[in-house]
N, C-alpha and C positions, 0 to 999 in steps of 0.2 A: 256473349257473356258480358254483364254489366259490372263496372268497377264499384266497389263500395264507397260510401261517403267517407269512411275513415281513410282509405286509400287516396281518395281525391284530396282530402285535406292535407295529407302528408305530401302529396305531389306538389301542391300549391306552395306549401311552406318550403319544401326543398327548392323550388324554383326561385323564390324570393331570396332565401338565404345563400343560395349559390351565387347570386349577384353581389350580395353585400356582406355576407357572413365571414367569420374567420374559419380556418381549417379545423380548430378545435370545436367550434360550434357546429360545423357540419358533421364532424365526427360523432358528436353527442346525439345529433338528430337522426343519424343513420344507424345508431347502435341497436343491435337486435334485428335489423332488417335483413332478411335472408334472400339470397339469389336462388333461382332454379334454372336448370339446364333441360331443354327439350329437344328431342330429335325433330328435324325438319324434313329432310330427304337426303338420301345418299349419305355422304360424310359431312353433312353440314348440320349444326345445332344452333339453337337460340338460347342465350342467357338473358334472363330478365329479372327485374325486381318487382315488388308488389306494385300494381298500377300499370305496369308494362311500359315505363319511360326509359328511353335510351337503350332500346333492345340491341343486344350484342349478337353478331353473327360469328360462328366459330366453325372453321374447316379444319378437320383433323386428318391425320394419316402418317405414314412412315417418314415423310419429308419434314414433319413438324407441324406446328399449329399456326393458323392465320386467324387473327381477330378482325372484325369489323366494329370499330368504336371501342371505347374504354371506360364508360360510365363516369361517376364522380370519384374523386381522389380516395375517399375512405373505403371504396368497395374493391380495391385492387386485390387484396389477399382473398376475399370471397370470390372474386371472379376467377382467380387462378385455381382456387380449390374446386370451383364449379368445373372448370375445364378438365381437371384431374379425374374427375368422375367418368370421363369418356376417352381420355388419352393420357398416356405417360410421356408423351413427346414434348419437346421444349417448345414454348411459344416463341416463334421466330419473328413474325411480321404483324403489324397493325396498320389498318387502313382507316382513316377518319373520313366519315361521310360529310362532315361540315364542322363548324367552329364551335358550336354551343357546349357549355361546360358539362352537360350530362352525357355528352359523347366524347369529350376530349380530356375530362378531368383527371382520368388515370394514366395519361400519357407519360408524364414524368416518372412515375413509379415503375411503369413497364420499361421505359428507356434505361432506367438504372439496372434492370435486369437483362439488358442486351437486346431487347426487342427493337427492331428497326421500324421506324414510323414513316408512313406515306400519306400524302393527301394531294388534292388538286392545289395548284399553285395559289389560287385566291385564298384558300383556307389557311395556308401557311402565312400569307401576308396579314391576315387577321390576327395571327399570334403575335405579330409585331406591334400591334396597336398599344398605346399607352393605357387604355382602358378597355375592358371587355364590355359587351353590351348584349342584353337580351331583349326581345321585342315586347314582352308583357308590360302591362302598366304604362304604356306609352313609351317604352324604352327605358330600361333599368340599367344603370352603369354599375360596374363592379371592378375588382382589381384586375391587372393584366394577367394573361395566362403565363405560367412559369416558362422561362427560357428553356429548361430542360425537357419540356414536353413538346417542343416544336418538331414538326415533321422534318426528317433528314432528306427525304427524296420526294420531289413533287413531279406532277405531270400537267401538261396543258389540257389535252383533249382525251387521251386514253392511255391505258397501259395494260399489261398482262402479267400474270403470275402463272408459272408452269409448275404446279405443286400438287402432290398427292393424287396424280393421275388426272388432273383437271387443268384446262387452259382458262383460268379465271380472268374475266374481262372487267376492267374498272374504267369508268368513263365519266366525263364531265357532262352535265346536263345544263340546259339554259337556266339563267338565274331564276330560281324557284323560291325554295325556303330561304336560301342564301345565294351568294353569287359563287360559292365553292362546292355546291352539292355534287356528290358523286354516287353513282349507282354501282353495285357490284353484282355480277352474274356468275353463278357457278353452273356451267352448261351441263356437265355430266350428272350433277345432282339435280339439275333444273330448279335452282333456287335463285331468287332475286331479292337483294336487299336494297330498299329504296331510301334509307335514312328517314329524315323528317319530311321529305317531300310528300310522303304518304303516311297517314295515321289513321287509326280507327277510332280515336277518341274525341275528335273535335274538328271544327272547320280548319282548313289549312291555315297554318301560321306562316304568314308572308312577312319575313323579317326585313323590312325596308332599310333598317339601320345597318344590316350587313349584306345589302344588295339583292334582297329577294324581290321578285315581281309576280304579279298575277299572271301575266302572259307567259312567263317562263314556267310557272307552275303547271299551267295546262299543257304546255308543250313537252314538259318533262314527263307528265303522266301519260301523254300520247306515246311517248318513246317507250315507256314501261309496258304499255298495252301492247304495242307492236312487238316487243321482245317476248313477252309472256306467251306461252302456249296453254293448251287446255289443262295440262297437269302441272304447271309451274307453281311452285309455292313461294309466296311473297312474305317477306319479313317487314313489318312496318316499323318505322322509327319509334312510335308510340302505339301501344295497344297490346292486349293480352292474347290476341288470337293470331295464328298464322293463316293467311288468306290466299286467295287465288286471283286470277285475272278478272273475274266477274265483279269482285268487290272493288278493285282499283277502277274499273269502268264506272261503277256506281258513284264512286267518289268524284271522278272526273265529270261525270254527267250533272251531279248535284252543283258543282262549282260553275258549270256552263249555264245551268238554269238560273242561278242567283245572278251571275254576271249579265244574262239577258234582261232580267227583271230590272236591275239597277241601271243598265244602259238605257233602256226604254224611258225610265223616269228622268234620267239626265237630259235626254233628248227633248223631254217635255218641260225642261227648265227648272226642275225641282232642286231644291237645295238639300244639303245633307240631312238636316232635321226632318224634312218632309219625307226623304227616303227611309230614314230610320223609323219614322212613325208608321210607314206603310208596311213594315215588317216583311221585307222580301225573303227572309229565311224561315218564316214561320212554320211551313210544313216539314222542315228539316230540324228545327230546333230539338226536338225530343231525342233524336238520334245522334246529334253532332254537338252537344254541349256538355260532354262528360269530363272535360278537362278544365279545372278551375282557372280563372284568369284569362280565359280565351273563349269568348262567345260572339254572338251577333254584334254586340256593341263594339267589339274589337275588329272583327272580320269586315263588316259592311262598310265602315269608313275607309278602309284600305281599298276595297274594291271600287268604291265611289271615286276615290282620288286617283287610282291607277287607270280608270276609264275616262279621266279628264274632268270629272265633276268639280264645281266650285261652290264652296260654302264655308261657313265659319269654322267648321270642324274638319274640313276636307284634308287638311294637312297632317292629320294624326298619323 
């Protein structure tokens, strides 16, 4: 399923505004934007907004509701109303997959309602920064994340929730999208939430400003592929579709192919401008440039730099 140009324009505007705008401006932009809740497998659902950005995982049952990520601040009531469509139980726990505002913006609102927030320890450290930062447009600064939204409980490598008949596994992956990325696996439902390490809308966004790396992205995707079985359902951080192991392999292989092409040109002594002119992503561009503000012109310089290339633009 392709995202409409209208949704794409909204997504791009949202991303920029999230970094710079006021709460009231964000509220106006999100006015009338509805959320939908979709069954994934077992007792796990996905809540998403038009365009499929910041996808929420929802696990329900008699022990209460667990959320994976919290969307932007103005969406909290709509998020809770979506959850009420499938469960009357209280939302008790929230796990953040990483630091970006489209995944943690609703934290403070949920904390005020008694929801306990968890994250990998690096993600909480990012909450303490004096300014927030998103990777698009060469790194865009915004206001700090609110203190009330900081995770109360952190983990270093892994943790478990024993909730609603599942032994939910939460674990830190190598620095990929950021340095605090967490995967969440619901083994009984056989659902894997990969946060923004995996997306169906664009080339991987490697947020070097928040500790992301190319090497870690590949390693993290390999971990996801190892965990996933033939029937595992995968929730992407961005994207309209629930996918499976095969799609994650396709995404990983695309990255490896581009990495190989760029590395070969680096070994030939090519500067970044020459690598860009050679269009190493050309065969993939039609399928992986559905996310405004992040295309080959953003992805390739990071690949070049992370592989040790040197050139005038290599430090982007």
